[in-house]
C-alpha positions in Angstrom: 101.9 101.4 113.3 98.5 102.8 112.5 97.9 105.6 110.1 95.6 108.3 111.6 94.5 109.4 108.2 93.3 105.9 107.3 91.6 105.6 110.7 89.8 108.9 110.2 88.8 108.2 106.6 85.6 106.3 107.7 84.4 109.5 109.4 85.1 111.5 106.2 83.2 109.0 104.0 80.3 109.1 106.5 80.2 112.9 106.2 80.3 112.6 102.4 77.4 110.2 102.5 75.4 112.6 104.6 76.2 115.5 102.2 75.0 113.4 99.2 71.8 112.5 101.2 71.1 116.1 101.8 71.4 116.8 98.1 69.1 113.9 97.3 71.8 111.9 95.5 70.6 108.4 96.4 73.0 106.6 94.0 76.1 107.9 95.7 74.6 107.3 99.2 73.9 103.7 98.2 77.4 103.2 96.9 79.0 104.6 100.0 76.6 102.7 102.4 77.0 99.3 100.7 80.7 99.4 99.7 83.5 97.8 101.5 86.0 100.6 102.0 89.8 100.3 101.7 92.1 103.3 102.0 95.7 102.8 100.8 98.6 105.2 100.7 99.5 105.2 97.0 101.8 108.1 96.6 104.3 110.4 98.4 105.6 113.8 97.3 108.7 115.0 99.2 108.1 118.6 98.3 107.8 121.0 101.3 108.1 118.5 104.0 106.2 115.7 102.2 102.6 115.0 101.2 101.0 111.6 101.6 98.4 110.6 98.9 95.7 108.0 99.4 93.3 106.1 97.2 89.8 105.3 98.4 88.8 101.9 97.0 85.0 101.1 97.1 84.2 97.4 96.6 80.5 97.1 95.7 78.2 94.0 95.8 77.8 92.8 92.2 74.1 93.6 92.0 74.9 97.3 92.7 78.1 97.4 90.7 76.3 96.3 87.5 73.8 99.2 87.9 76.4 101.9 88.0 79.2 100.5 85.7 78.2 102.7 82.8 78.6 105.9 84.8 81.3 104.6 87.2 83.9 107.3 86.2 81.5 110.1 86.7 80.5 108.8 90.2 84.1 108.2 91.2 84.8 111.9 90.3 81.7 113.1 92.3 82.7 111.2 95.4 86.3 112.4 95.1 85.2 116.0 94.7 82.9 115.7 97.8 85.8 114.1 99.8 88.0 117.0 98.8 85.3 119.5 99.9 85.1 117.9 103.4 88.7 118.9 104.0 91.8 117.0 105.2 92.0 116.7 109.0 95.7 116.1 108.9 98.2 118.4 107.2 100.1 116.8 104.4 97.6 113.9 103.9 95.0 113.8 101.2 93.0 111.6 98.8 94.2 111.6 95.3 91.7 109.2 93.8 88.5 107.2 94.3 88.1 103.9 92.5 85.1 101.6 92.4 85.4 97.9 91.8 83.1 94.9 92.1 83.4 92.8 95.3 85.2 89.6 94.8 82.8 86.6 95.1 83.5 84.1 97.8 80.9 81.6 96.9 82.4 78.1 96.8 79.6 76.9 94.6 80.0 79.6 91.9 80.9 77.1 89.2 77.8 75.0 89.7 75.6 78.1 89.7 77.3 79.4 86.5 76.7 76.1 84.8 73.1 76.0 85.9 72.6 79.6 84.6 74.2 78.6 81.3 71.9 75.6 80.9 68.8 77.8 81.6 67.9 75.9 84.8 65.2 77.7 86.9 64.7 80.4 84.2 61.0 81.2 83.6 59.0 84.0 82.1 57.2 84.6 85.3 57.2 88.3 86.1 54.2 88.2 88.3 52.5 91.5 88.8 49.7 90.4 91.1 49.2 87.1 92.9 45.5 87.1 92.1 46.3 86.8 88.3 48.5 83.7 88.2 49.3 82.4 84.8 47.2 79.3 84.1 48.1 78.4 80.5 51.2 76.5 79.4 53.0 76.5 76.0 56.5 75.1 75.4 57.2 75.0 79.2 56.2 78.7 79.7 53.2 80.0 81.5 50.7 82.5 80.1 47.5 84.2 81.3 45.6 84.0 78.0 45.5 82.5 74.5 46.2 85.8 72.8 49.4 86.1 74.9 50.5 82.7 73.7 49.6 83.6 70.1 51.7 86.8 70.3 54.7 84.8 71.5 54.3 82.2 68.7 54.4 84.9 66.0 
């Protein structure tokens, strides 16, 4: 049996994303747009005919999650408050919480990649600003654009 509140939650989240966009809140819009959403009934209160409570789980790609982890609780609260302001389309159904988590990795080669990262494989100092100023000097396996740059690193 399907739950109409869970089915309608995608529309509520879309509305919240539009509201954040109108405010210029790019971070919240990015989170809602890139997250995998899961809505789960997590509580029930039998008072006055019963109220069903739901949690909105937002699973973010790792590259986005690491950018917001320091302010995750504040963002969760802002999204929850905006969801609450949208209103509940069904009596006795409401969100009680918004939680943000990193998406689980499904990369079968994750161990090899982690070991390569630990060994320093494919790590360079090449933060190229322009392709017309390619680093041409080499010192200790690193590339530099000038001798003074090499001398600075060797200090």
